[in-house]
N, C-alpha and C positions, 0 to 999 in steps of 0.2 A: 229193363225187361225182357222177355226172350222175343223175335221175332212173331209177324202175326197175331197179335195180342188187339184183344176187342180196345177201344180208345176212346178219350171223352170229348166233348164239345169246346166251343172256344169260350172262353171266360172275359167279357168287359169290362173293367172296371167303369165307377162313375167319375164325371167329374169331380163332385164335390167330395170323394175319396182320395182322387190324385189330386187337388188341392192341398187338400190336408196333410198328405204326404209328402207334399213340397215343403210346407210350414215346418212340417215335426224333422224335416231331416236336418235343421240348424239346431237342434238340440245336441246337447252332449250328453255321456251316460253319467257325469257326475261332475262337480265342479273340480275335484283332483284329478280329471284325465286329461287335465289339458288342451292343445289343441287337436285333438281328435273327434270325430264325428262318425255317425251313424252311416253303413254302405250296406244298399238291398241288392239282395244277387241270389240267381239261383246255379247251384252245380250239377244236375242232371237234366238234360236236353236233348230230345231226338231229333235228327232230322232224314232227308232222303240219303242221306250219306249211311244211313244203317238202315232202321226199322219205322223211321217218323215220315209222313205223309207232306211235307211241305219243304221247300226249297230252302237252304241254311240262311241265304238273305230274308225270307218273309218272315222266318222264326226270330232272326236277330231282333228286324224291325218289331214283330211284337212286345217285346222286352223292352227295349229300348222307349218303344212309344209310350209303355204305360210305367216308365219313372224308375227301371230299375237302372242301377248303377256299375252291375258286372252281372255277367253271364259265361256260364262252362258250355261250349256244345260237346254232348258227352256221350256220341256213338260206340255202337257195340265194335270191340276190336278192330277199330279202324281210327285214323284221325284224318281230317277234311284236307286231305294233300294228293300232288297228283292230278293226273287228268281221268277224268271220269263221267261218261255220258250215260244218259237214263232214256230209254224208249218213252215216249209221251203217254201211251197207252199202258205200260207199266206202272207209272206214277199214277195216271188216273184209276187204276186198280185200286190203291189205297185208300182212296175216299169209300166212305158210305153213306153221303150224302147226294144230290143231283144238284144240278144249278151251273155255275160259271167254272170253268175247268179251271185244273191248280196252273196250269200254264197261264191260262186266260188271265186270270187275277194276279199272277206273277208278270204278264207284258203290263199289264196295267200299271200297276205300282213302280215297277223299274225299269221298262222299257230299254232299247240299245242305249249304250253298245252293254248291258249286264247283262240283257237276257239272250242268250249263245243259244242257236239250234243249226240245226242239219239235216239232212236225209240221207238215210243209209238203209239200203237193202230195201228202198219204197217206204220205211218208216220214219215217223220225226224223233229226231233224237235230242235233247237238251242238256247243256254240259251243268255239271255243278262246281260252283265256284268255291276256289279253297278259302281258307281261313283268313291266311295270308292277305290275297285278294281283297276281301272283303274289309278288312280292318281299317282301309283309309276312308272308306265308305260311312264308316259306322262308329268307329272309337272317337273321340275328345278326350283331352287329359282332364281328369279333375272329373270329367261329369259321365262317360262310360266307358267300359272296359271289357274286352273280351279275351277270356279266358283257354286255351287249347286242352282237350280233355279226352278221356275216353271212359269207357265203362269195358272194364276187362272181364268178359263176360266167360266163367269158369264154374264149373261144376264137378262132383266127386258122384260116381255110381250117377244115380238119378236129381241129384240135389241141387240145384242152382245154388253159386257163389258168385254174386257179382258185386264189383267194389269199382269207384269212380277214382281214377289218377286226374287229377288238375294238375298245369302248368306242367304238362310233359315236353320235353326237346324229342323226344322218339316214341315211336309204339313200344308197347310191352304187349309183348303176346303171352296168353292165359300160360301159366306154368306147370298147371295139374299138381298131382299128390295122391298122397294116399289116407288121406280124410279129408272130411272138412276143415280140421285146424290146418292141416297139411297144406291145402290148398290155400286157406287163407295168408298163412304164413310168406308159401313161397311167391305170391304173387307181393305180398307188402315189402318181402326183401329185395324181390328185383328192381321195385320202387325205390328205395334207400341206397341201392346200389348205383342207377341210375341219378339221383340225388347228388351222393357223393362224387359217382365221375364227371358228372355236368356241372356243377356250383349252382345250381338251379333250385330253387327249394322246391318240393313234390308233395301235395296232400292226399293223401288219399281215405276214403270214407267206405265202409261197407255199406251196400245197399240193400232197401228191405228184405229185413233178415226172414220174415215171414213168408215171402214168396216161394211159393212151392215146398214150403215148412223146411227149407234148406239150411239154417242157422239156429240152432238154439242159443239160450240165453250161456247155458254154460261153457258153449263154443266163444261167445263174445268175451266173458269172462276170463277166461284162459288166454286165449290171442293178445297178448300184451303187446305186440308191436303194433296193434290197429288202438288209435287213441279217437277214432272219431266213427260215426256210426248215424244212418236215419234212423231218426226218433218218429219222424212222420214224413210217408210218401204219398204223392196225389193221385197215385194210381189205384181203380178200385180193387185189382186183383193181387195186392198182396198182404192180405187178412189183418190188418192193420189191429183190427182188434181181439184176434188170436179166435179160439172157438173153445169147445167143451174139454179139446186135449192140448190147446198152446195158449201159454199165457200171451197178452197181447204186446204191441211191442214195446209200449212204455213201461209196461212190467218188466219186459226182457231188461230194458235197462238198468230198473232196481237190483234186481237178480245178479245180473254182469256186475253192478259196481259194488255191490256187497263182497261177491267174490274175489273182484281186484282189493276194496281195500281192508276186508278184515282176513281172507285167508292169505294173498298174494305181497298184500304190504305193496300193493302198485297203484301209482294215479288210476282216476277213474276214466269210464268215457265220458266224449262230449257228443251230444246230439244237434242233428240237424235237421231241417226241412226242406223237401224237394219237389218238384211237380212230377219227375218221369214223365214229361211232356211228349207226346207221340204224333197225336191227331189236332189236327187246327182247322179243320173244316166241318165239325160237325161231330158225334159219336159219342163215347164214353169216357174219352181223356182228355183233358183240355190245358192248357198251359194256367200260370196264375192262383195257384191252390197252395202251393206251401215254399216258402225262402227262408232265407237267413239274413239277420241286421249283426253284422259286423261295424265295432266300433275300431277305426284305424285312422293315425294319422293324415294317409293318404291313400287315394284312389289307386293302386298299384298292385300287382299279383303280392310279390314280395312282403309288403306291408301287412297285406289282408292274410297271407297264410301264417303270417308272424302273430295276428292278432288273435286268429283262430287257434294258434296253438295255445297260446295262453289263456284262452278261455272267454276270450272278450268276444264274444256275440252270443245271439238266443237266435232259438228257432221260431218261426210263424204262420198259421193258418190264417191270420186274420187280425188278431190281437198286434196293437203296436205299443212297444215299452219307451215312455220318456226317458227313464232312469232304471239302473240296477245299483244297490250300495251294498259292499261288504266291507265290515270294519273291524272283521274277525270275531265280533259277537253277535251282530244282527245283521240281518239281510231283510233290505230295506227295496221295495218296488213303485215306480212311479208308474200308471198307466196311462197312455195318451185315449183320455174317453176321444169315442168319435160319434157320438149322438147320443142318444136316450138309453141304451144298452147299460146292462150291468154287467159286474164283474164278481167272480169270487175264485179265490186262488187258495190252491191247496199247496202247502210248504210241507213235502215229500223227503224219506229219508230214511237210514238205517239207525238203530241206536246199537252201540258197543255192546252191552248187557244181553243182546238180542238177536244176534246176527241170523239166526234162522228165520226171522221176519222181515224181509225187507221191502222195500214199498210201502213204509208205514206214513201215514197220513199226519203227520206232527203237530198241525195246525191249519184247518180254514179260516180263509177272513176274507170277508166281503168288501166290496168298495174300491176304488181307484189307488189307494196307497197301502198296500198289503206290505206288513213286515214281521219277521219271528226273529225271535231273540232265542241264540241258542243256551242248550241247557248244559253242556258241555258232555254229554257221553255221544253224542251223533257220530257216526260215521262220515255223514256229507250232509247236505241239506241242499234241495233243489225246488222249483216252483213250477207249476203247472198253472197259467194262467187261463180261465174258461168263459168266455163272454154270453149273455143272454142271447146273443145276434147267431142266430143259424147259418152256417155257411152259403152263401150265396150259390154255389156251385159242389155240392156234398161229394166226395169219395166213397161215404159208408154211411146208412141210414142213420138219423139223427144226430149227425155232426153240427158241431158248434164251432165259430171261430177260437180259436186259441193261441198260446205264446208260452213257451219252455223255458226257461233258463236253465244254466249248467249247472254241474255240482260244484258245489262249496263248502269251506269248513273244513276241510281234509287234509291240507297242507302242512298243517302243525302236526301232522302223524309222521312225517317224513324229516 
């Protein structure tokens, strides 16, 4: 998101939900998955290194303390490297609530020697700690992983084009271009070249396409260099539901995938859910709204990226899934019921005989074990699971907790 946005309040998970998650994490995707398990993570997070309003240490601690397995710090056009000091008064200006100051909260949590201050020109300054300095304090093999990332914040004319690049060995400067698609491709190519040069896997996903109405469904469909995008972003200013003239983000997904599979004979987009968290002391944006669950053999960056590239993950804003299984003919889901709430699953896709109707609801199935048997003419099938439970900290009016599976049933077309 651009600098100086109104942002959301802190969302605390209940002890019961945390316990459920700990138990649930022991499940595997299905019996054929072998020694894999689910890992929960957020790939879009901001700190004081750009336009967030808390120290990176505090942000990392928020996620680790709430049972996340991995986290990417993705500040705008910067990596958390090198020496950086901020005036305390500038830090405090980013808060929209009164009470204990940001520095006081930081000192109370970490104290010396982590909290380093100085007085310069009569003003108190605080040093922002780098990611490499923080890794030893937070990372633990098999339990918690930090991934270095950047929100490449670019644009074409007045249209924002933002992409998150994960696992970067060095910064990628915005590449610019002569159109929205050109900007997307140039940044994606820069990441691909860096991956090839470094030998280090780099995953790039397009952020909040409806923010500023910057990226259209047609853009998403035609930029084949991009295999990932945010189907849900927890910021309230990203126009998740669209408007009278613009499709919702979820419908954009279906339009783009129909273009790819029918017109271009290319693989579909995969969808992520993220927080895009900025504010941690109250306001309009908080962490904990959207995340991904990745099925991987190990909590290692390369393993997580490989699993995501294979489509072995789903996006969530609250609904947890025990298993997703597709045998080539039938898509079966087992929902991890969390209480008295009920569930409704829409199996969504497009038919090869009617490509002008993307995002058709092929079936609506109630209950915790929905399934859909393919008829043979589907370009793809995906599922959106919606809970009867209202989201505890919604980013749009009337929001309920959901989960989104990746499109499947398309591989036999290649």
